[in-house]
C-alpha positions as CSV (number, residue, x, y, z in Angstrom):
1,M,-0.8,-30.4,-29.6
2,Q,2.3,-28.9,-29.1
3,M,0.1,-25.4,-29.7
4,A,-2.2,-26.2,-27.2
5,Q,0.5,-26.9,-24.7
6,S,2.4,-23.2,-25.1
7,V,-1.0,-21.6,-24.7
8,P,-1.8,-22.6,-20.8
9,G,2.0,-21.6,-20.3
10,L,1.4,-18.0,-21.9
11,A,-2.2,-17.5,-19.5
12,A,0.3,-18.7,-16.6
13,N,2.6,-15.8,-17.6
14,D,0.2,-13.2,-18.5
15,L,-1.5,-14.1,-14.8
16,S,2.0,-13.7,-13.1
17,G,2.5,-11.0,-14.9
18,S,-1.0,-9.1,-14.1
19,L,0.1,-9.9,-10.5
20,E,3.8,-8.3,-10.8
21,R,2.0,-5.1,-12.1
22,A,-0.7,-5.5,-9.3
23,S,2.0,-5.3,-6.8
24,H,4.0,-2.6,-8.0
25,E,1.0,-0.3,-8.6
26,L,0.2,-1.4,-4.9
27,R,3.6,-0.4,-4.1
28,A,3.9,2.9,-5.8
29,A,0.6,4.2,-4.0
30,V,1.4,3.0,-0.8
31,V,4.7,5.3,-1.2
32,A,2.8,8.0,-2.9
33,A,0.8,8.1,0.5
34,D,-2.4,8.1,-2.3
35,H,-5.2,6.5,-0.3
36,A,-7.6,6.3,-3.0
37,S,-5.3,4.8,-5.4
38,A,-3.5,2.3,-2.7
39,E,-7.6,1.0,-2.0
40,H,-8.1,0.4,-5.8
41,A,-4.5,-1.3,-5.7
42,V,-5.2,-3.7,-2.8
43,S,-8.6,-4.9,-4.5
44,A,-6.7,-5.4,-7.7
45,Y,-3.6,-7.2,-6.0
46,V,-6.2,-9.3,-4.2
47,E,-8.2,-10.1,-7.5
48,A,-4.6,-10.6,-9.4
49,V,-3.5,-13.4,-6.6
50,R,-7.0,-14.9,-6.3
51,K,-6.7,-15.4,-10.4
52,V,-2.9,-17.2,-10.6
53,W,-4.3,-19.2,-7.4
54,E,-6.9,-20.5,-8.8
55,T,-4.9,-21.4,-11.9
56,L,-2.2,-23.3,-10.1
57,P,-2.5,-26.7,-10.2
58,E,-3.2,-28.4,-6.4
59,Q,0.1,-29.7,-6.3
60,E,1.6,-26.5,-7.2
61,R,-0.2,-25.0,-4.2
62,G,1.9,-26.3,-1.7
63,S,5.0,-24.9,-2.5
64,S,3.8,-22.0,-3.9
65,Q,5.5,-18.6,-3.1
66,I,2.2,-16.6,-3.5
67,P,1.0,-16.9,-0.1
68,S,4.2,-15.9,1.8
69,K,4.7,-13.4,-1.1
70,T,1.7,-12.0,-0.6
71,R,1.5,-12.0,3.6
72,E,4.9,-10.2,3.1
73,L,3.3,-7.2,1.0
74,L,0.1,-6.7,2.5
75,A,2.9,-6.8,6.0
76,W,4.7,-3.8,4.5
77,A,1.5,-2.1,3.3
78,R,-0.2,-1.7,6.6
79,E,3.1,-0.6,8.4
80,M,3.6,2.2,6.1
81,A,0.3,3.3,6.5
82,L,0.5,3.2,10.1
83,I,3.9,5.3,9.7
84,E,1.9,7.7,7.4
85,R,-0.6,8.1,10.4
86,N,1.6,8.7,13.0
87,L,3.7,11.1,10.9
88,A,0.1,12.9,10.2
89,A,-1.1,13.3,14.0
90,D,2.5,14.2,14.6
91,Q,2.3,17.0,12.1
92,Y,-1.6,17.7,13.5
93,A,0.5,18.0,16.7
94,V,2.5,20.6,15.9
95,L,0.0,22.7,13.6
96,Q,-2.2,22.6,17.1
97,K,0.7,24.0,18.7
98,A,1.2,26.7,16.3
99,R,-2.5,27.6,16.4
100,R,-2.3,28.0,20.1
101,Y,0.7,29.9,20.1
102,H,-0.2,32.2,17.2
103,G,-3.8,32.6,19.2
104,A,-1.9,33.7,22.1
105,S,0.2,36.2,21.1
106,T,-2.6,38.0,19.3
107,M,-4.7,37.9,21.8
108,S,-2.8,39.6,24.0
109,G,-1.0,42.1,21.6
110,G,1.7,40.4,21.3
111,L,5.0,39.1,23.5
112,Q,5.9,41.5,26.0
113,V,8.7,41.5,28.2
114,K,9.0,43.6,31.1
115,G,12.6,44.8,32.5
């Protein structure tokens, strides 16, 4: 009978471990700005959260930190994605200015200063 009690504990630890791994994979993909990996990692994380949540007894769900930690992680990932998008837009604007400047200087044969 003691063996039967330890098995659910092991299963819960395995699920918590998979949730933790999924969280780390998501963070790593977001930090690396690897959009394809981040998309896959979000799906894996959501699935891991779902599995852990479904195994929680109803009375433990009310006190579980899973919803708040999930909101926190996804809010962080969203903020990082927005920052990355803004950085990319800034870099694109710099490239556009450099292209226009380079185009103007080559079209007129270079800069000329009359004195």
